[in-house]
N, C-alpha and C positions, 0 to 999 in steps of 0.2 A: 518807305518800303525797306530801307536798310535797317531801320530800327526794329521792324517786324522780324526780319531775318535774324537779327542779333538776339531778339527775345526768344525765337525758336531754338537758336543755338544754345543759349543759356539754359533753356528748359531741358534740352537733350543732355547737356553736360550734367545738370542736376540729377536727372533720372539715372544716368550711368553711375554717378558717384553714390547715389542712394542704393542702387542695386548692389554695387560693390561693397558698400558698408553693411547692408543687411546680410549679404551672402557670407561675408567675413564673420559676422556675428553668429550666423547659423553654424558655420564651420567650427567656430570656437567652442560650441557646446560640447560637453563631454558625452560621448556616445557609449551607452551601456549596451553591450551585445548580450541578449537574453535568450537562452535556449529552453524550450519545454519539450516534453515527451508526448507526442500524439494528442495534442489538445486543440488541433485545428477546428474541431467541431464547435468550439466555444470561442471562435475568433472575435465575435461581436463583443462578448464580455471582456476578453483580454485587451482588445483594442480600446475599449472605453476606459478601462483602468489605466492603460498607458497614457491616453489623452489627458485624463484627469491628473495623473502624476506630473506630466510635462507642463501642464498649466500651473501647477503648484510649485514646480521646480524648473523655471524657464532656462536654467543653465545646463539642464540634463536632457539628453535625447535617448529614447529607448529603441533599439533595433531588435525586433522580435523574430526569432527563427524557430519554427516548430519542426522537430526531428521525429521520424518514425521510431516507435518504441524499440523495435528490434535493432536499430542502428545506434541507439543512444550511447551505449558503453563504448562501442568501437569508435564512433566519431569523437567522443569526449577524450578518449585516450590519445587519438591522433592529434587533437587540438592542443592537449596539454604538453605534447612533445615540441610544440612550436613556441615562439616567443610572443605570440599574439592569440591566446586562447579567449573564448567568450568570458564575459565578466560574471555571469550568473547562469547556473545550469541546474535544471530539474533532473534529479537522479533518484535511485533507490538507496536506502541506508547501507545495505551490504556493499554495494559498489563504492559508495562514498567513503565508507570505512576503509576499504582497501586503498583508496587514494590518500586518505589521511595517514594511514600506516606508512605510505611511501613518501610522506612529507610533501605532498603535491597541493595541499589546500591551505587557504587562509583561515585561521581560527577566529571564531566569533566571540566577542566579549560577553560574559554571562549577563551583564546588565541589559543587553538588547533582547533577551529571551524571557523577560518577565511576563509577557502577555500570553505565553503558550502553556499548554497543559504540561506540567513539569515532567511527567513520566515520558512524554514524547520528545521533549527537548533533551532529556537525559539520555535517550536512546541514540542521540547524535553526538555523543562525547567519546573521546579517546584519550586515555591517560589524563583525565580531568579537564581536558580542553574540548570546546564545542567546535566541531568541524562543519556543521550544517544548520540550516534553519528549517523547521517543519513547514510543509506546504499543505498537505491534506492527509486524512486518515480514513480507513475503513475498518470495521470490526464485524466479523461474520455472525450470523444468527442461525438458529436451528429451525428448519422448516419441517413440517410433518403433514402427511396425507391422512386426513381424519377418517376417510373411508377404510384405509388399511389399518389404522390404529384401533378402530372399532372391531375389525375382524380379529385383532389380537387380544381383545378384551382387556385393554390396559386400564388400570384403575388410577395410575399416577404417571405423569409424564417424566421422562428422564431429565436430570439436572447435570449430571456428570457422565463421562464416558463409562464409568463403572455401572451406573444405573442402566445405561443403554445395553452394555454387554451382559448384564444380569437378567435382561428380559427373556423369559422362556420363549424360544423361537426355533421352530423347525422349518426348514425351507418349504415354502408353499410353491405351488406351480407358477404363480403369477408375479411374485414380488420378493424383494430382499429387505432385510432390516435397514441397512444403510450401505453407503459406499464411501470409503476413505481412499483418496488418491495417494497411496503410500509412497510412490516413487516420483511424484511431481515436486520438483524444487525442494523446499525445506518443510513440506507438509508433515512428514514423519517426525522430524526434529522438533517442530513446534508442538506436536502432540506429546512427545516425550517430555518436553520442557514443562508441560502442565503438571507433570509429576516430579519436577525437579531432577529429571534425568537429563543432564545437560553438559556432561564432561566425560573424559576417558575414565575417570574414577567411578562414575555412577552408571555408565552404559552397560556394564556387566554385573551390576549389583542385583540383590534379590528382588527389589521392586521392579527393575527392568525385566528380569527373567519372567516374573509372574505376568507382566503386561504382554510380553511377546508370546507367552504360552496362551494367553487369552486371544490374541490375534490369530494364532494358529488354530485354536479350537473353533473360533467363529468362521474362519476361512474354510476349514474342512467341513463344518456343519452346513455351510451354504448361507450363512447370515450375510456375507459379502459376496458380490459378484466376483468371479475369478479374475475379471479384468481390473479389479481394484489395484492389483500389483503393478500394472503397466499404464493404465489410462489416466487421463487428466480430470480436473474438476469440471471441465466442459462436458466430458463424457458422462460424468456423474449427474450433471444437470439434465442431460438428455434422457437419462434413465428415470430421473424423477418426473420429468414432464411426460414420460410415456407410462407413468403409473407403476414403475418397477421398484421404487424405493419408498419405505415408510418414513424414514427420517433422512435429512440431508443438512449438514452444516455447510453453509455457503454465504456468499456476500448478499446483503440486502438489495444490491443493485440488480440482481438477477430476478427479483420478484416481477418486475415489469416484463421481462422476457417470458416468464411463465404465463403471465396474463395474456400476452399477445399470441403466444404459440400453442398454449395448452389451456384454454379457458376452463375446460371441465376440471382439470387438475387444480387450477387456481381457485375455483369455487370451493374446493375441499381442502385448501391449504391453510394451516394455522402456523403461527410463529412463536417460538420460544427463545429464551436467551441461548447464546452459544454454549455448547457442552464444555464443561471444564474438567480438570483433573483434581488431584487432592490439594492443589494450591488454591482452588476456588477462584482463580483469576482468569481473565480473558486475553486471548492473543489478538493481534491486529496487524494491519499492513499500513505502511507509512511511505509517503513520498516527501522528498525534501529538496532544498536548494543548497548548492555549494558554490563557493567563490574560489576559483583557482589561485594558487599562490602567485602565479605570474600575471594575473589579471591587471590591467592598467587602471581600472576604475573601481577599486574595491569598496571604498566608502559609498560611492554613488550606487553601486550594485546592492550593497547592504540596505541602503535607504529605500530602494525600490522594493526589495524583498519584504521589508517590514511593512511597507505600504500595501503591497499585494496581499499580505496576510493579516491586515488589520480587521477589526470586528466587522465593519460594514462590507468589505470586499469578500471576506470569508463567508459571511451569511448569504450574500448574493450568489456566490459560486455554489454553495451547498444547495440552494433552492433550484439551481439550474441542473444539478447533477444528483447523484445519490451518495456523495462523499460526506464525510464528517469534518467539521472545522477543527483545526489544531489550536485556534485562538480560543482561550478559555472563556472569554467574554461572549464570543459568538455562540459557543456551545450552551450558554445559559439562556439563550433566547427562547421565547415561547414556542418557536417552530419545532424545537427538539424536546419539548416538555409536554405538548398537547397529546391527548390520548384519544383513541377511537376504538370502540368495540367491534366495528365492522370492517374498517379499512386496514388490511394487514400491512400495507405499505407504511401507513402512519405508525402502526404498532412497531414495525421493524425499525423504523427511524428512531423512535423513542428508546427502544431496547438497546440498539447498537450505540446510541449516544451515551446512555447511562453506563455502558460497559467501559467507556474511556476513563471512567473514574476508578476503575479497578483492573489495571492492566498487568498482564504477566510480564515479568522482566525478560526481555528478549535475549537471544544468544548473541551477546555483543563481544567485540574484541577477539573474534575468531578469524584467524588467517586461513586462506585457502577454503573459503566457505563453499565454493562450488565443488571442490574435491570432497568435502565432507558430505554434501548432498548426494553425490554419486556413491560414496561409501555407504550411506544409510540406505539408499535404494538397493544396492547389491546385497546388503544384509537382510532386508525384509524379503527380497526375492529368493535368497538362498533358503530361508526358513519356510516360507509359505509354499513356494513352488518345488524346490529341490529337497524339502524335508531334512535339511541339515540340522544337526544337533544345536539347540538354542544356546546352551552355555558356551560351547566351543565357538560358535559364530559370533557371539557377543564378546568373547575374550579377544578374538581376532579384530573385531570392530574397535575395541578399546586400544589395542596395540597400534593399529594404523592411525587411529585418531590422535594418539599421543605423538606419533611421528609427524602428523600434519601440524 
């Protein structure tokens, strides 16, 4: 009986030591704190990627926290002021650039960015150094309502904004030519950039004046809704779904929404490449990862970011969403090359993917970007609503831009 008690005692001691050993092992793993922006809908995908990464890297543990999009910048700033920020954060390039300018980020060696579309990784550079890793991209397409374009007797679809602006159009009772959300974020700046109007030196030049004159003519003629000056792309989408717009430049991701909420409009919707300017290049939106300078596990965070954006994981994520992969090998997959004459979602996916090979150089290295967005919004509102002199307004724009 004593031997049996001794055996039980030894077993208990063994279990205690084993638990202590394995607990210590677990605690010794490097924990990478990973923040995303409102991706909780895709928790199954992200958790699967994390599990696979941890199996391949047993010395690294990933702690994932999904942050509401509206709180991402505020929380990141607060975290960077501490000595214990997250190791990998999903942000926008504009905000990431601001952090890089403040020397708050860890710079990535160029050798780690070979798998990405060069123009996208180059958009995450400051003074020749890379401050971020691309995560995913989108590139808008042009939707058109075929019933409305037939009423306009169009013989050729527009390729550029000039083509669109030159369509003979008098305001009909029921619809507008298009709607541009002039005051929303950097919408106007992106449009101007398509004409290489992207600096204090070019904003009040002849090309810019002619473009603003065209905006004013179309606004006064009723080609745009009056709300174009103040409303957002969501409002423009609502107008398209209610049959009020002939053309709309918007994200391919909204095609599903049109299908679900306005099936009759969806039936008559066609898709074209995104309207361009005289540069003939396409603009895009990008999300990226940054690694804070104070992060405790920089190399582990970089390793996970590269894993999350490899060909296989990017392709799987793209199929779950309507995003475009930033990994150049994933973008070459048949999924983005296949064509369909009937399914506009497939057409839009192919068109937007092809656009990533000819991207407009973004407005990089601009400090106080939010102030510049506000400045551009005030400028267009002064011209369209308050009938201010275009030359004088753009001269003031140039002056304040220079101060920024």
